[in-house]
N, C-alpha and C positions, 0 to 999 in steps of 0.2 A: 846605497843599496844595489845600484847597478853592478858594482864590482863583485858582490857576493853572488848575484844571480848568473853572471857570466862565468864565474869560477865553478859554480854548481853545474851549469850546462856543459862545461868542458869535462868535468869529472864523469857526468852521465854519458857523454859521448865516448870517452875512453873506455868506460865499463862496457858499453854496448859493443864497441869494436872488439874488445877482448873476448866477450861472450860469443860474438859472431865468428871470430877466428877459431874458437874452441869447437863450435858446432861444425864448421867446415872441416877442421882437422879430424874430428870424430867420424864424419861421413866418409872422408877420404880413407881413413884407416879401416873402416868396415868394408869398403869396396875393394881395397887392395888385399885384405886378409882372405877373402873368398877366392881371389885370383891366384893365390899362392898354392892352392891345393893341386897336387899332381894330376895331370890329365888322365893317367891310367886308372885312377880310382873311379873316375866318372865313366870310363869305358868298360869297367869290369862287369862281367855277367856271371851270375851264380849258375853253376853247372848242376846237373843232376847228382853228381858225385858230392859236390859241396852241400847240396840240400840234404842228402842222406847222412853225410859225416857230421853235420851240425845238428842232427835230430837228437833232442833230449827227451827220451821216453818218460822220464819222471814228470816232466812238465806237459808234454803234448803226446800222450799215449793215444793210439787210434781209438775212436769212440765206439766202434762196433766190431763184431767178428769179421764182417766183410772188409772193413778198413784194415784190420790186422793182416788178412790174407793179401789184400791189395798192396800193402807196404812190403810184405814178404816178396811178392812177385816183382815189384819195382826194384827191390834190392838185388834179387837174383838176375834180373834183366841187366841191371847196371854192372854187376860183377862180371857177367859174361861178355858184355858189349863195349863198355867204356874203357878209356885209358886212365890209370890212376897209379899212385905210388904205394909202397908197402904200408905206410901209416894210414893212408886213406882206405886201403883194403881192410886193414885191421879194424878201423873205425866202423866201416860198413858191416863187417861180420859181427862186431859187438852190438850194433843196433839189431841185427838179425837175431842174435842170441837173446836179446832182451824181449823178443816176441815169443820165445819158447817157454813151454810149461816146465816147471821145476822137475817133474818126473821124467820128461824127455831128456833134459840136460843131465840128470842123474844117471840115466841109462846110456848116455853118450858122453863119457868123461872128456873126450877131446873133440867136442863139437866144432869149435873154431878151426882146429887143425884139419878135421874131415872136410869141412866146407872149403877150406883153402886148397886142399889136394884136389877135390872135385872140380873146382873152378879152374885151377891151373891146367888140369888134364883136358877139360872141355875147351878152354881157350886155345890150347896147343893144337887141338883137333879142329879148330876154327868153327866151334859151335857158337851160336848166338840165339837170343830170344828176341825176335823182332816185335812180338806183340803178345799180350796176355789179356784174358777177359775173366773177371770175377762175376759170379752169379749176381743178377740184378736185384733180387728180392732178399730181404733180411731172412736169415735162417730161423727155423723153429727151434726153440730151446726145449731140452728135455732134462730131467733130473736123474742122475745115475749116482747111486751111493751118496745121496744128499748133496751132490755137486751139479751145478748147471753146466750143460754141455750142448754143443751144436755142431753141425757140419756145414762147410761152405765149399761149393764146387768152383774150380778154376781151370781154365783152358789155357795152355801154353802153346804158342807156335814156336817150334824150334827149327832152326836152319843149320845145316852143316855145310860150310863153305858156300859153294854156288849150287848145291843140290836143292831140290824143291823143299819147301817148308813142310814139316810133319807136325800134326796136332797131337798134343798129349793132354788127357783129361785127368785131373786129380781131385780127390775129395779130402779136404783138410778137416781134421777133428780138432775142435777147440774146447777149452774148459775155462770157466771163470776162476780167476785167482781168488783164494779165500780172503787174503788180506786187502788187496787193492780193488777187487771187483773187475779187473781188466781181463779181457779175453786173451788167452795164451794158446799157442799151437801145441797140441799134445802129440800130433803125428799127421801123416797123410798117406794116402794109398792111391794107386792108379785106378781110374774109373773106366768102365766100359762105355764106349760111345753110344749115345742115344739116337 
């Protein structure tokens, strides 16, 4: 009987050594796999251009009229101020276009082209938008022809090269989309300073 128990002990030892080796090999592979990732992925920072160009309005549409105007202002600030390529510019203008009411777009057939021309012209003249402020309180909703509408005020600081900053006030008119219920920009107008 001693011979059988010694053989059994040897088999158990061999199985334990093989299992231990497999565990050590698995831990080693896990540790070396994470080290193989390129360092530049870890150092990559999402820019404001990346943030806007990856915006999916179907999934994350701004929750309020104020947030719609805030996103509009952020996109315009980025278009005037940041460096980007043509694809990124087109993606930002597409997001901007997604904030617009269907009636505004119908009256401006080449909306994207008009924004592109305006931005190119302003950038060539060294205009930038260093800051903007959207009104703090939620706007009052009114019903016009059975559709919910509201207005949101926004202040833009605009700088031309090294000249002093000039403040421009605008009132944005927004209307709820009948299908989605999202606030869309119907238009805007300059506002007198208060």
